[in-house]
N, C-alpha and C positions, 0 to 999 in steps of 0.2 A: 824559211819562216812559216810556221804553221798558222793557218787562219783560224780565228776564234768564231765559234758559232754561238750566237746568243739564244738562250732558252726563253721561250715565250710561254708562260703558263696557259694562256687561252688556247694556243695552238696545240699543246700537248693534250689538253682536255678534249678538244675536237677530234684529234686523231684517235684517242682512246674510245670515244663514243662511236666513231666510224668503225673501228675494229669490232666493237661489241655487236653493232647492228649487222655486220656482215659475217658473223661467226656461225649463223644458222641455228642458234639456240632460240627456243620459244619461252616467253615469259610464263611463269606458272599461273594456272587458273584455279577457280574454286571447285569443290567436289561436284560430280555429276548429279542431276536430279534423281532421286530414288525412284525405282520402279515398283508399282503396286503389284504384288504377286497374288494376293487374295484378300477377301473381305469376309469376316465372320459376323453373324448376327446372333444375339442372345437375348432372352427375355424370360421373366418369371410368369408363366401363363396360368396363374392360380386364381385369378379374379376376372371380373368383367372388364377391367381396364388395367393395363400394365405398360411399363416403359421398355422398349427394345433399345439395345446398345449395339452400334456398329463399330467394329475394330478393323482398321486397315493394316495389313502386313506387307512389309517392304523387302526389297531384294537384299538389303544389308542385314536382314534378320531382325530389324526393329518393328515396332507396331505402335499405333496410337488410336485414340478414340476419335472417330470421324462422324459421330451420330448427327451433329448439327451441320455437317458438310455434305451429307449424303442425300440422294433422292430416294424417297420411300414409296412403296406401293404394296397393295394387297392383291393376292391372286384371286380372292373371292370376297369383294366388298360386301356381298350379301351375308357373309358369315362374320367377317371382322374388317374394320376399317383402320387405317393408320394415318396419323397426322404428319405434317412436314418435319416434325421433330421426333418421330418414331413412337408416338403414344398410340397404343393399340386399344380399340374399343370393340368388344365382342357383342354381336347383335343376334347371332343365331348359332345353332349347333352344327358342327361339321369340321372338316380338316381344311386348313388354309396355310399358305406360305406368305410370310411377311418378308419383303425383299428390300435391300438397301444397295444403292449403286454409288460408287465413289471412283472417279477417274476411269469410267468405262468398265469397271470391275464390279460384279454383283455377287452379293452373298445373300443367303436366305435362312429363315427360321421357320420350321414347320411345327404346328401344334394342333391338337384336337380340341376345338372349342366346345365346351359343355357348360354354358352359362346357367347359373341358378335360376329357378323359376320363382316368380313372385305373384302376389295377389294384389289386385287393385280393387278397392271397395269404396263405398261411400253412400251418401244420401242425397236425393234430389228433392228440392223444396220449391214451393211457389213463392216467388219474390214479393208478391203483393200481400201475403198474409202469413208466410212462414210455415204453411201446412205441407206435410209430406205429399209427394206426387206419386201415386200408384200407377203402374202400367206404362211407365216411360221406357222407351228403348234406349239403352246406353251402349254405344258401340265405338270401337277403335277404328279410325278411318285412314290410318297411314302407318308406315314403318313396319318393323319386323312382326308386329302383332296385329296387323291389318285384318279386319273382318271379325275379330273376337267381339262377343257381345253378351249382354245380360238385360233382363227386364226388371224394373223395380217392383218390389212387393208392396203389400198394403201399408207398410211403414216408410215407403220411399227408398228402401235399401236395395243396393245391388252389389254384386261381387263377380269379378272375372279372375279366374285362377290360371296358374301355369303360364305367366307372362314373362317374356325376356326383358332384361333391363333396357330401357329405351326412353327417348323423348317422343311423345305421341300426342295425337289429337283425339280427345274424347268427345263424342257427339251425343247429345241428348235430344230426342225428338218425341213429341206427343201431339195428338190431334188438337188438344186444347191449348198448346203452348208453342211459343216461338222456338225453333230449333237453335240450340246453343252449343257452340264449340269451346272446349277448354283445353289448353296445353298443359300436359303433365309430364314431368321428368322424374323418373324414379329408378332406383337400383336396389330397392328393398320393398317389403310389404308396405303399401301406402293406402291411406284413407283420405278421401276428398269429400267436400260438401259443395254441391252445385245448385245455384239458384236459377230457376227458369222463369221467364216472363210470360204471363198468359197472353195468348193471341187475343183473346177477349176475356178479361177477368170475369169470373163466374161465381154466383151465389146460388146454391141449390137449396130448395125448400123441401123438407121431408116431413114425415109425420111428427118428428121431434122438434121441428122449427127450422130456422135458417142454419145452414152448416157453417157460416162465417159471420160472426157478430161484428168484427172489425176488419174491414178490407182497405188496404192501401193501394192506390193506383197513381199513375202519372197524369199530369195535366193533359187533357185532350182524350183520355181514355174513355171507353164505353164499357158498361157492365151488363152482363147477361144474367137474367134471373131464370132459373130452370125450376119448373114445378114437378118435383118427383113425388109429390104427395097424391093421395087419392081424392082430394077435394079442391074446389076452386079457391084461389087466393087473389087478392087485389093489392098489389104493392105500389105504394105511393111515397112521396117525400113527406117529411115532417113539415109543419105540425098538423095534427088531425083537428078538424076535418078539412082545412083550407089547402093544405099541400103546397104552400108557397115558398118554402125555404130553398128548395133545390129543384126547379121545374124539370130539368132533364130526366129526373127519376120518374116523373109521372108518365113517361112514354112506355113504361112497363105495364102498369095498370092491371087489366083483367088477365089472369092466367088459369086456363083450364088444366086439368090433370095431364101431365106429359108435355105441356107447352113450354116454350122458351121465348122470352122477349128481351130486347136490349134497350138500355137507356140511351138518351141523346148524349152527345159529346160533353164531357165534364171539363169545361174550359177554364174554370176558376180554381185556384189553389185555396181549398177550404175544407171543412168537414160537413158532410151531409147526412142527416138522419133519415131512416126509412121505417115503414111499418106496414102492416096489413090493414087496409081500410075497413075490412069486415070485422077485424078483431083488434082494434086499436090499443087495447090494454094487455094484449098477449105478449109478454116479454120475450117468448121464444121466437116470435116473428118480427122482432125489432133488431136494428143494427145501425152501424154507421159506416160511411165510406169516406176515407181520408184521401184527399186529392193533393198531391204535392210534386 
């Protein structure tokens, strides 16, 4: 009599799994990580700013844009700089390499920088009266154009030629004015207007009268009167003859030829009239100072 053997589904499955595990076969895995074989860098170096593109090439023959995944550097930042996104800015003439590194592989782009030269010009004016300031030194104090300078002419005009595109600090200095720094960014011929504040606001008396009929100053300022005429002048506050309207002006008083005297502090916001006590009806020797 033959014995029957019952088939148990669970047992059969377990035996099958055991056989599979002991067969020595390895379960399939995903594709291996691609190896970077090279990085190329390209750019259109025809202007003062341009974008570089980095392309990685892989062992399977493929390639892709890795511009935003690369580390960027310039071999000569004094000639051209490069941002973290590969944007190149030319600051001087010369030959430079722009490099991009991706997964320890570096590519480079070499070009000869020859940025266009531009002119920075403008006018310097007195902030208190709007008059042009002659003889002011205008100079660039930083960046690729550091040290370039000009002096304003009789109309307050200056011009500095053959400048590289840049962001720079323009400094204006004059013995009678506070030194003023102005930030200027340009990549083309540019004209600027710069107002400078007098160290001490000044009114000059000449043979033709006072050179400034209306002078605007800040609260607390003092005004210097300079006698450039060949005769004595006596400058006082209105009204004549009591001079009571603006007492600080009376500190000027008697001015011999070539002399200079300064008012007291003008501490009230108001308008003060002045005149020459010796010629109270001479309109050329009258004026007003606006304090605000």
